Biopython code that builds the backbone (N, CA, C, O; Angstrom):
import numpy as np
from Bio.PDB.StructureBuilder import StructureBuilder

atoms = [
    (1, "UNK", "N", (0.882, -1.332, -0.537)),
    (1, "UNK", "CA", (-0.084, -0.351, 0.133)),
    (1, "UNK", "C", (1.041, 1.299, -0.124)),
    (1, "UNK", "O", (1.955, 1.573, 0.652)),
    (2, "UNK", "N", (0.688, 2.127, -1.287)),
    (2, "UNK", "CA", (1.461, 2.965, -0.948)),
    (2, "UNK", "C", (0.810, 4.086, -0.838)),
    (2, "UNK", "O", (-0.316, 4.200, -1.323)),
    (3, "UNK", "N", (1.503, 5.222, -0.093)),
    (3, "UNK", "CA", (0.758, 6.430, 0.564)),
    (3, "UNK", "C", (1.654, 7.377, 0.174)),
    (3, "UNK", "O", (2.785, 7.188, 0.622)),
    (4, "UNK", "N", (1.442, 8.813, -0.862)),
    (4, "UNK", "CA", (1.995, 9.421, -1.121)),
    (4, "UNK", "C", (2.109, 10.720, 0.126)),
    (4, "UNK", "O", (0.982, 10.877, 0.595)),
    (5, "UNK", "N", (2.961, 11.517, 0.674)),
    (5, "UNK", "CA", (2.801, 12.566, 1.558)),
    (5, "UNK", "C", (2.345, 12.159, 2.841)),
    (5, "UNK", "O", (1.854, 13.041, 3.545)),
    (6, "UNK", "N", (2.405, 11.032, 3.275)),
    (6, "UNK", "CA", (1.477, 10.377, 4.501)),
    (6, "UNK", "C", (2.001, 11.209, 5.630)),
    (6, "UNK", "O", (1.182, 11.752, 6.372)),
    (7, "UNK", "N", (3.385, 11.376, 5.850)),
    (7, "UNK", "CA", (3.719, 11.998, 6.906)),
    (7, "UNK", "C", (4.207, 13.737, 6.573)),
    (7, "UNK", "O", (5.088, 14.180, 7.310)),
    (8, "UNK", "N", (3.975, 14.118, 6.132)),
    (8, "UNK", "CA", (4.062, 15.725, 5.150)),
    (8, "UNK", "C", (4.141, 16.492, 6.087)),
    (8, "UNK", "O", (4.885, 17.442, 5.844)),
    (9, "UNK", "N", (3.346, 16.500, 7.821)),
    (9, "UNK", "CA", (3.486, 17.318, 8.232)),
    (9, "UNK", "C", (4.225, 17.512, 9.734)),
    (9, "UNK", "O", (4.073, 18.301, 10.666)),
    (10, "UNK", "N", (5.395, 15.993, 9.378)),
    (10, "UNK", "CA", (5.347, 15.685, 10.873)),
    (10, "UNK", "C", (7.229, 15.596, 10.967)),
    (10, "UNK", "O", (7.780, 15.431, 9.878)),
    (11, "UNK", "N", (7.721, 15.653, 11.638)),
    (11, "UNK", "CA", (9.322, 15.540, 11.456)),
    (11, "UNK", "C", (9.781, 13.968, 11.794)),
    (11, "UNK", "O", (9.010, 13.124, 12.250)),
    (12, "UNK", "N", (11.014, 13.771, 11.519)),
    (12, "UNK", "CA", (11.423, 12.428, 11.841)),
    (12, "UNK", "C", (11.200, 11.699, 13.363)),
    (12, "UNK", "O", (10.946, 10.502, 13.491)),
    (13, "UNK", "N", (11.303, 12.368, 14.149)),
    (13, "UNK", "CA", (11.050, 11.836, 15.567)),
    (13, "UNK", "C", (9.011, 11.141, 15.540)),
    (13, "UNK", "O", (8.462, 10.052, 15.709)),
    (14, "UNK", "N", (8.614, 12.403, 15.260)),
    (14, "UNK", "CA", (7.151, 12.023, 14.890)),
    (14, "UNK", "C", (6.958, 11.028, 13.938)),
    (14, "UNK", "O", (5.747, 10.808, 13.903)),
    (15, "UNK", "N", (7.520, 10.349, 13.185)),
    (15, "UNK", "CA", (7.070, 9.642, 12.142)),
    (15, "UNK", "C", (7.585, 8.502, 12.564)),
    (15, "UNK", "O", (6.994, 7.460, 12.279)),
    (16, "UNK", "N", (8.869, 8.464, 13.378)),
    (16, "UNK", "CA", (9.144, 6.988, 14.279)),
    (16, "UNK", "C", (8.194, 6.493, 15.236)),
    (16, "UNK", "O", (7.838, 5.315, 15.265)),
    (17, "UNK", "N", (7.776, 7.398, 16.031)),
    (17, "UNK", "CA", (6.516, 7.039, 16.972)),
    (17, "UNK", "C", (5.873, 6.338, 16.259)),
    (17, "UNK", "O", (6.179, 5.147, 16.202)),
    (18, "UNK", "N", (4.794, 6.829, 15.497)),
    (18, "UNK", "CA", (3.724, 6.929, 14.470)),
    (18, "UNK", "C", (4.077, 5.238, 14.216)),
    (18, "UNK", "O", (3.332, 4.458, 14.809)),
    (19, "UNK", "N", (5.107, 4.690, 13.418)),
    (19, "UNK", "CA", (5.758, 3.878, 13.092)),
    (19, "UNK", "C", (5.524, 2.827, 14.634)),
    (19, "UNK", "O", (4.532, 2.129, 14.842)),
    (20, "UNK", "N", (6.062, 2.892, 15.049)),
    (20, "UNK", "CA", (6.454, 2.238, 16.408)),
    (20, "UNK", "C", (4.988, 1.936, 17.068)),
    (20, "UNK", "O", (4.818, 1.001, 17.851)),
    (21, "UNK", "N", (3.913, 2.859, 16.653)),
    (21, "UNK", "CA", (2.578, 2.319, 17.076)),
    (21, "UNK", "C", (1.979, 1.537, 16.743)),
    (21, "UNK", "O", (1.189, 0.894, 17.434)),
    (22, "UNK", "N", (2.355, 1.313, 14.867)),
    (22, "UNK", "CA", (1.693, -0.025, 14.046)),
    (22, "UNK", "C", (2.971, -0.732, 14.450)),
    (22, "UNK", "O", (3.686, -0.623, 13.454)),
    (23, "UNK", "N", (3.366, -1.123, 14.997)),
    (23, "UNK", "CA", (3.897, -2.312, 15.611)),
    (23, "UNK", "C", (5.261, -2.659, 15.059)),
    (23, "UNK", "O", (5.811, -3.715, 15.371)),
    (24, "UNK", "N", (5.752, -1.874, 14.328)),
    (24, "UNK", "CA", (7.004, -2.059, 13.498)),
    (24, "UNK", "C", (8.558, -1.158, 14.322)),
    (24, "UNK", "O", (8.456, 0.012, 14.690)),
    (25, "UNK", "N", (9.178, -1.533, 14.399)),
    (25, "UNK", "CA", (10.799, -0.781, 14.607)),
    (25, "UNK", "C", (11.604, -0.167, 13.534)),
    (25, "UNK", "O", (12.076, -0.701, 12.530)),
    (26, "UNK", "N", (11.674, 1.104, 13.952)),
    (26, "UNK", "CA", (11.842, 1.358, 11.957)),
    (26, "UNK", "C", (13.958, 1.675, 12.712)),
    (26, "UNK", "O", (14.614, 2.065, 13.678)),
    (27, "UNK", "N", (14.041, 1.147, 11.388)),
    (27, "UNK", "CA", (16.285, 1.799, 11.299)),
    (27, "UNK", "C", (15.647, 2.368, 10.217)),
    (27, "UNK", "O", (14.872, 2.033, 9.320)),
    (28, "UNK", "N", (16.647, 4.018, 10.878)),
    (28, "UNK", "CA", (17.168, 4.627, 9.502)),
    (28, "UNK", "C", (17.912, 4.491, 8.751)),
    (28, "UNK", "O", (18.888, 4.759, 9.453)),
    (29, "UNK", "N", (18.261, 4.304, 7.935)),
    (29, "UNK", "CA", (19.328, 3.902, 6.613)),
    (29, "UNK", "C", (19.573, 4.997, 5.341)),
    (29, "UNK", "O", (18.690, 5.417, 4.593)),
    (30, "UNK", "N", (20.589, 5.240, 5.313)),
    (30, "UNK", "CA", (20.652, 6.244, 4.297)),
    (30, "UNK", "C", (21.996, 5.390, 3.249)),
    (30, "UNK", "O", (23.135, 5.041, 3.561)),
    (31, "UNK", "N", (21.078, 5.259, 1.676)),
    (31, "UNK", "CA", (21.890, 4.856, 0.489)),
    (31, "UNK", "C", (21.987, 5.839, -0.250)),
    (31, "UNK", "O", (21.396, 6.896, -0.472)),
    (32, "UNK", "N", (23.394, 4.932, -0.803)),
    (32, "UNK", "CA", (24.396, 6.242, -1.977)),
    (32, "UNK", "C", (22.799, 6.194, -3.429)),
    (32, "UNK", "O", (21.826, 5.458, -3.590)),
    (33, "UNK", "N", (23.440, 7.603, -4.268)),
    (33, "UNK", "CA", (22.854, 7.284, -5.067)),
    (33, "UNK", "C", (22.993, 5.822, -5.990)),
    (33, "UNK", "O", (23.996, 5.127, -5.831)),
    (34, "UNK", "N", (22.037, 5.457, -6.854)),
    (34, "UNK", "CA", (22.248, 4.531, -7.563)),
    (34, "UNK", "C", (22.705, 3.043, -6.879)),
    (34, "UNK", "O", (23.343, 2.148, -7.434)),
    (35, "UNK", "N", (22.228, 3.067, -5.648)),
    (35, "UNK", "CA", (22.142, 2.046, -4.671)),
    (35, "UNK", "C", (21.018, 0.578, -5.481)),
    (35, "UNK", "O", (19.970, 0.976, -5.990)),
    (36, "UNK", "N", (21.242, -0.653, -5.533)),
    (36, "UNK", "CA", (20.094, -1.210, -6.271)),
    (36, "UNK", "C", (19.983, -2.226, -5.206)),
    (36, "UNK", "O", (20.911, -2.840, -4.679)),
    (37, "UNK", "N", (18.601, -2.326, -4.940)),
    (37, "UNK", "CA", (18.029, -3.793, -4.424)),
    (37, "UNK", "C", (17.474, -4.946, -5.466)),
    (37, "UNK", "O", (16.438, -5.053, -6.122)),
    (38, "UNK", "N", (18.417, -5.595, -5.341)),
    (38, "UNK", "CA", (17.549, -6.728, -6.409)),
    (38, "UNK", "C", (16.489, -7.577, -5.633)),
    (38, "UNK", "O", (16.400, -7.881, -4.443)),
    (39, "UNK", "N", (15.527, -7.921, -6.994)),
    (39, "UNK", "CA", (14.423, -8.516, -6.970)),
    (39, "UNK", "C", (14.581, -9.738, -5.299)),
    (39, "UNK", "O", (15.290, -10.740, -5.207)),
    (40, "UNK", "N", (13.918, -9.315, -4.534)),
    (40, "UNK", "CA", (13.750, -10.362, -3.420)),
    (40, "UNK", "C", (12.688, -10.345, -2.767)),
    (40, "UNK", "O", (12.008, -9.319, -2.786)),
    (41, "UNK", "N", (12.268, -11.495, -2.012)),
    (41, "UNK", "CA", (10.831, -12.072, -0.984)),
    (41, "UNK", "C", (11.198, -12.775, 0.485)),
    (41, "UNK", "O", (11.684, -13.867, 0.779)),
    (42, "UNK", "N", (10.816, -11.827, 1.137)),
    (42, "UNK", "CA", (10.929, -12.531, 2.551)),
    (42, "UNK", "C", (9.204, -12.747, 3.450)),
    (42, "UNK", "O", (8.355, -11.856, 3.473)),
    (43, "UNK", "N", (9.111, -13.532, 3.824)),
    (43, "UNK", "CA", (7.916, -13.846, 4.811)),
    (43, "UNK", "C", (7.297, -12.461, 5.663)),
    (43, "UNK", "O", (6.084, -12.259, 5.712)),
    (44, "UNK", "N", (8.093, -11.732, 6.188)),
    (44, "UNK", "CA", (7.908, -10.289, 6.841)),
    (44, "UNK", "C", (7.125, -9.027, 6.003)),
    (44, "UNK", "O", (7.430, -8.519, 4.924)),
    (45, "UNK", "N", (6.462, -8.847, 6.546)),
    (45, "UNK", "CA", (5.792, -7.310, 6.194)),
    (45, "UNK", "C", (6.510, -6.456, 6.246)),
    (45, "UNK", "O", (6.869, -6.209, 7.398)),
    (46, "UNK", "N", (7.175, -5.460, 5.030)),
    (46, "UNK", "CA", (7.905, -4.102, 4.788)),
    (46, "UNK", "C", (7.155, -3.116, 5.321)),
    (46, "UNK", "O", (5.943, -3.098, 5.109)),
    (47, "UNK", "N", (7.989, -1.821, 6.356)),
    (47, "UNK", "CA", (7.076, -0.812, 6.099)),
    (47, "UNK", "C", (8.806, 0.081, 5.588)),
    (47, "UNK", "O", (9.946, -0.342, 5.782)),
    (48, "UNK", "N", (8.310, 1.547, 4.830)),
    (48, "UNK", "CA", (9.263, 2.057, 4.143)),
    (48, "UNK", "C", (8.754, 3.538, 4.409)),
    (48, "UNK", "O", (7.718, 3.980, 3.913)),
    (49, "UNK", "N", (9.506, 4.179, 5.154)),
    (49, "UNK", "CA", (9.077, 5.529, 5.464)),
    (49, "UNK", "C", (10.005, 6.714, 4.444)),
    (49, "UNK", "O", (11.155, 6.574, 4.857)),
    (50, "UNK", "N", (10.026, 7.569, 3.559)),
    (50, "UNK", "CA", (11.170, 7.611, 3.357)),
    (50, "UNK", "C", (11.104, 9.051, 3.840)),
    (50, "UNK", "O", (10.043, 9.548, 4.218)),
    (51, "UNK", "N", (12.480, 9.839, 3.819)),
    (51, "UNK", "CA", (12.927, 11.354, 4.653)),
    (51, "UNK", "C", (13.631, 12.364, 4.170)),
    (51, "UNK", "O", (13.659, 13.503, 4.636)),
    (52, "UNK", "N", (14.430, 11.812, 2.873)),
    (52, "UNK", "CA", (15.099, 12.336, 1.821)),
    (52, "UNK", "C", (15.285, 11.645, 0.867)),
    (52, "UNK", "O", (15.260, 10.415, 0.852)),
    (53, "UNK", "N", (15.581, 12.689, -0.427)),
    (53, "UNK", "CA", (15.991, 12.085, -1.610)),
    (53, "UNK", "C", (14.675, 10.679, -2.016)),
    (53, "UNK", "O", (13.664, 10.687, -1.314)),
    (54, "UNK", "N", (14.767, 9.841, -2.860)),
    (54, "UNK", "CA", (13.938, 8.985, -3.907)),
    (54, "UNK", "C", (14.605, 8.214, -3.841)),
    (54, "UNK", "O", (15.777, 8.255, -3.468)),
    (55, "UNK", "N", (13.979, 7.322, -4.199)),
    (55, "UNK", "CA", (13.398, 5.772, -4.771)),
    (55, "UNK", "C", (12.591, 5.102, -5.488)),
    (55, "UNK", "O", (11.390, 5.275, -5.278)),
    (56, "UNK", "N", (12.990, 4.205, -6.475)),
    (56, "UNK", "CA", (11.804, 3.569, -7.404)),
    (56, "UNK", "C", (11.449, 2.482, -6.849)),
    (56, "UNK", "O", (12.209, 1.557, -7.135)),
    (57, "UNK", "N", (10.695, 2.237, -6.244)),
    (57, "UNK", "CA", (10.291, 0.894, -5.939)),
    (57, "UNK", "C", (9.214, -0.121, -6.787)),
    (57, "UNK", "O", (8.099, 0.271, -7.132)),
    (58, "UNK", "N", (9.716, -1.449, -7.057)),
    (58, "UNK", "CA", (8.901, -1.681, -8.229)),
    (58, "UNK", "C", (8.462, -3.322, -6.664)),
    (58, "UNK", "O", (9.292, -4.041, -6.109)),
    (59, "UNK", "N", (6.982, -3.311, -6.482)),
    (59, "UNK", "CA", (6.498, -4.665, -5.821)),
    (59, "UNK", "C", (6.030, -5.167, -6.728)),
    (59, "UNK", "O", (5.226, -4.498, -7.377)),
    (60, "UNK", "N", (6.350, -6.612, -7.171)),
    (60, "UNK", "CA", (5.121, -7.557, -7.816)),
    (60, "UNK", "C", (5.482, -6.668, -9.308)),
    (60, "UNK", "O", (6.617, -6.534, -9.765)),
    (61, "UNK", "N", (3.980, -6.014, -10.027)),
    (61, "UNK", "CA", (3.760, -5.678, -11.497)),
    (61, "UNK", "C", (3.948, -4.286, -11.017)),
    (61, "UNK", "O", (4.298, -3.639, -12.004)),
    (62, "UNK", "N", (3.888, -3.548, -10.025)),
    (62, "UNK", "CA", (3.786, -2.211, -9.715)),
    (62, "UNK", "C", (4.918, -1.330, -9.339)),
    (62, "UNK", "O", (5.731, -1.686, -8.486)),
    (63, "UNK", "N", (5.015, 0.099, -10.106)),
    (63, "UNK", "CA", (6.336, 0.868, -9.455)),
    (63, "UNK", "C", (6.091, 2.125, -8.590)),
    (63, "UNK", "O", (5.052, 2.725, -8.867)),
    (64, "UNK", "N", (6.473, 2.385, -8.088)),
    (64, "UNK", "CA", (6.407, 3.642, -6.861)),
    (64, "UNK", "C", (7.465, 4.641, -6.882)),
    (64, "UNK", "O", (8.640, 4.362, -6.645)),
    (65, "UNK", "N", (7.010, 5.906, -7.192)),
    (65, "UNK", "CA", (8.260, 6.575, -7.009)),
    (65, "UNK", "C", (8.252, 7.840, -5.715)),
    (65, "UNK", "O", (7.827, 8.984, -5.554)),
    (66, "UNK", "N", (8.970, 6.850, -5.006)),
    (66, "UNK", "CA", (8.762, 7.126, -3.296)),
    (66, "UNK", "C", (9.532, 8.257, -3.114)),
    (66, "UNK", "O", (10.756, 8.134, -3.173)),
    (67, "UNK", "N", (8.932, 9.562, -2.858)),
    (67, "UNK", "CA", (9.457, 10.580, -2.289)),
    (67, "UNK", "C", (9.613, 11.008, -0.971)),
    (67, "UNK", "O", (9.101, 10.184, -0.213)),
    (68, "UNK", "N", (9.998, 11.745, -0.513)),
    (68, "UNK", "CA", (10.132, 12.533, 1.153)),
    (68, "UNK", "C", (8.623, 12.424, 1.583)),
    (68, "UNK", "O", (7.631, 12.475, 0.856)),
    (69, "UNK", "N", (8.700, 12.256, 2.989)),
    (69, "UNK", "CA", (7.111, 11.671, 3.474)),
    (69, "UNK", "C", (6.065, 10.935, 2.946)),
    (69, "UNK", "O", (4.859, 11.055, 3.162)),
    (70, "UNK", "N", (6.798, 9.978, 2.059)),
    (70, "UNK", "CA", (6.033, 8.522, 1.263)),
    (70, "UNK", "C", (5.807, 7.519, 2.369)),
    (70, "UNK", "O", (6.707, 7.219, 3.154)),
    (71, "UNK", "N", (4.940, 7.151, 2.405)),
    (71, "UNK", "CA", (4.787, 5.281, 3.131)),
    (71, "UNK", "C", (4.742, 4.268, 2.167)),
    (71, "UNK", "O", (4.019, 4.194, 1.173)),
    (72, "UNK", "N", (5.468, 3.613, 2.514)),
    (72, "UNK", "CA", (5.160, 2.014, 1.486)),
    (72, "UNK", "C", (4.883, 1.169, 2.414)),
    (72, "UNK", "O", (5.483, 1.440, 3.454)),
    (73, "UNK", "N", (4.030, -0.012, 2.496)),
    (73, "UNK", "CA", (3.726, -0.506, 3.252)),
    (73, "UNK", "C", (3.969, -1.880, 2.173)),
    (73, "UNK", "O", (3.488, -1.587, 1.079)),
    (74, "UNK", "N", (4.653, -3.469, 2.168)),
    (74, "UNK", "CA", (5.128, -3.979, 1.203)),
    (74, "UNK", "C", (4.530, -5.412, 1.499)),
    (74, "UNK", "O", (5.325, -5.807, 2.352)),
    (75, "UNK", "N", (3.872, -6.146, 1.369)),
    (75, "UNK", "CA", (3.119, -7.641, 2.281)),
    (75, "UNK", "C", (3.840, -8.342, 2.269)),
    (75, "UNK", "O", (3.959, -8.426, 1.047)),
    (76, "UNK", "N", (4.749, -9.241, 2.772)),
    (76, "UNK", "CA", (4.984, -10.555, 3.051)),
    (76, "UNK", "C", (4.934, -11.587, 1.752)),
    (76, "UNK", "O", (3.848, -11.659, 1.177)),
    (77, "UNK", "N", (5.750, -12.185, 1.378)),
    (77, "UNK", "CA", (6.565, -13.318, 0.302)),
    (77, "UNK", "C", (6.227, -12.237, -1.127)),
    (77, "UNK", "O", (6.291, -12.684, -2.273)),
    (78, "UNK", "N", (5.901, -10.909, -0.853)),
    (78, "UNK", "CA", (5.832, -9.866, -2.259)),
    (78, "UNK", "C", (7.282, -9.807, -2.950)),
    (78, "UNK", "O", (8.310, -9.733, -2.278)),
    (79, "UNK", "N", (7.273, -9.841, -4.147)),
    (79, "UNK", "CA", (9.122, -9.632, -4.520)),
    (79, "UNK", "C", (9.225, -8.582, -4.910)),
    (79, "UNK", "O", (9.058, -8.443, -6.122)),
    (80, "UNK", "N", (9.452, -7.716, -4.321)),
    (80, "UNK", "CA", (10.049, -6.360, -4.730)),
    (80, "UNK", "C", (11.534, -5.967, -4.921)),
    (80, "UNK", "O", (12.397, -6.560, -4.273)),
    (81, "UNK", "N", (11.770, -5.249, -5.557)),
    (81, "UNK", "CA", (13.091, -4.695, -6.206)),
    (81, "UNK", "C", (13.387, -3.186, -5.922)),
    (81, "UNK", "O", (12.377, -2.724, -6.453)),
    (82, "UNK", "N", (14.030, -2.151, -5.479)),
    (82, "UNK", "CA", (14.411, -1.134, -5.468)),
    (82, "UNK", "C", (15.896, -0.356, -6.201)),
    (82, "UNK", "O", (17.026, -0.818, -6.355)),
    (83, "UNK", "N", (15.374, 0.865, -6.514)),
    (83, "UNK", "CA", (16.824, 1.322, -7.264)),
    (83, "UNK", "C", (16.776, 3.303, -6.579)),
    (83, "UNK", "O", (15.880, 4.096, -6.866)),
    (84, "UNK", "N", (17.902, 3.591, -5.755)),
    (84, "UNK", "CA", (17.618, 4.504, -5.023)),
    (84, "UNK", "C", (18.032, 5.749, -6.368)),
    (84, "UNK", "O", (18.913, 5.456, -7.175)),
    (85, "UNK", "N", (17.425, 6.863, -6.449)),
    (85, "UNK", "CA", (17.733, 8.255, -7.138)),
    (85, "UNK", "C", (19.158, 8.425, -7.145)),
    (85, "UNK", "O", (20.016, 7.641, -6.740)),
    (86, "UNK", "N", (19.303, 9.686, -7.721)),
    (86, "UNK", "CA", (20.584, 10.447, -7.925)),
    (86, "UNK", "C", (20.792, 11.285, -6.824)),
    (86, "UNK", "O", (21.943, 11.722, -6.828)),
    (87, "UNK", "N", (20.176, 11.641, -5.965)),
    (87, "UNK", "CA", (21.125, 12.001, -4.843)),
    (87, "UNK", "C", (20.811, 11.260, -3.402)),
    (87, "UNK", "O", (20.575, 11.759, -2.302)),
    (88, "UNK", "N", (20.893, 9.950, -3.798)),
    (88, "UNK", "CA", (20.404, 8.932, -2.373)),
    (88, "UNK", "C", (19.055, 9.081, -1.854)),
    (88, "UNK", "O", (18.149, 9.799, -2.279)),
    (89, "UNK", "N", (19.071, 8.342, -0.938)),
    (89, "UNK", "CA", (17.753, 7.925, -0.343)),
    (89, "UNK", "C", (18.161, 7.768, 1.557)),
    (89, "UNK", "O", (19.035, 7.020, 1.994)),
    (90, "UNK", "N", (17.319, 8.628, 2.365)),
    (90, "UNK", "CA", (17.049, 8.605, 3.552)),
    (90, "UNK", "C", (15.785, 7.918, 3.466)),
    (90, "UNK", "O", (14.850, 8.110, 2.688)),
    (91, "UNK", "N", (15.964, 6.801, 4.715)),
    (91, "UNK", "CA", (14.580, 6.369, 4.894)),
    (91, "UNK", "C", (14.402, 5.672, 6.303)),
    (91, "UNK", "O", (15.499, 5.654, 6.861)),
    (92, "UNK", "N", (13.433, 5.101, 7.066)),
    (92, "UNK", "CA", (12.833, 4.607, 7.892)),
    (92, "UNK", "C", (12.848, 3.236, 6.944)),
    (92, "UNK", "O", (12.570, 3.186, 5.746)),
    (93, "UNK", "N", (13.393, 1.745, 8.125)),
    (93, "UNK", "CA", (13.314, 0.611, 7.175)),
    (93, "UNK", "C", (12.685, -0.012, 8.306)),
    (93, "UNK", "O", (12.970, 0.484, 9.396)),
    (94, "UNK", "N", (11.651, -1.286, 8.291)),
    (94, "UNK", "CA", (11.436, -2.072, 9.364)),
    (94, "UNK", "C", (10.336, -2.864, 8.834)),
    (94, "UNK", "O", (9.339, -2.543, 8.188)),
    (95, "UNK", "N", (10.774, -4.000, 9.276)),
    (95, "UNK", "CA", (9.665, -5.530, 9.113)),
    (95, "UNK", "C", (8.840, -5.678, 10.416)),
    (95, "UNK", "O", (8.882, -5.055, 11.477)),
    (96, "UNK", "N", (8.125, -6.644, 10.014)),
    (96, "UNK", "CA", (7.335, -7.690, 11.089)),
    (96, "UNK", "C", (6.847, -8.573, 10.620)),
    (96, "UNK", "O", (6.577, -8.726, 9.429)),
    (97, "UNK", "N", (6.631, -9.407, 11.645)),
    (97, "UNK", "CA", (6.090, -10.887, 10.394)),
    (97, "UNK", "C", (3.878, -10.338, 10.312)),
    (97, "UNK", "O", (3.102, -11.004, 9.628)),
]
sb = StructureBuilder()
sb.init_structure("model")
sb.init_model(0)
sb.init_chain("A")
sb.init_seg("    ")
for serial, (resi, resn, name, xyz) in enumerate(atoms, 1):
    if name == "N":
        sb.init_residue(resn, " ", resi, " ")
    sb.init_atom(name, np.array(xyz, "f"), 0.0, 1.0, " ", f" {name:<3s}", serial, name[0])
structure = sb.get_structure()
């Protein structure tokens, strides 16, 4: 489930608190420009919240152009991949069963 601007009015700490309320434990990640996550899958549901930069995430047959303050939930066992944009990407990553 992709939600553009889901956190548009919240700062980093408020976003992390909200993610925790959903039962996730957010991990702060900073990827360099062009970093690629090859196609993979795992049983856990993944929640991503984008803070700076961009990332194109492909989930099954859908592509999402993720920007700051967007939220993306990737259901468990769904094949997904991603490519970080030209400015890099800073985001919260978390998983839960």
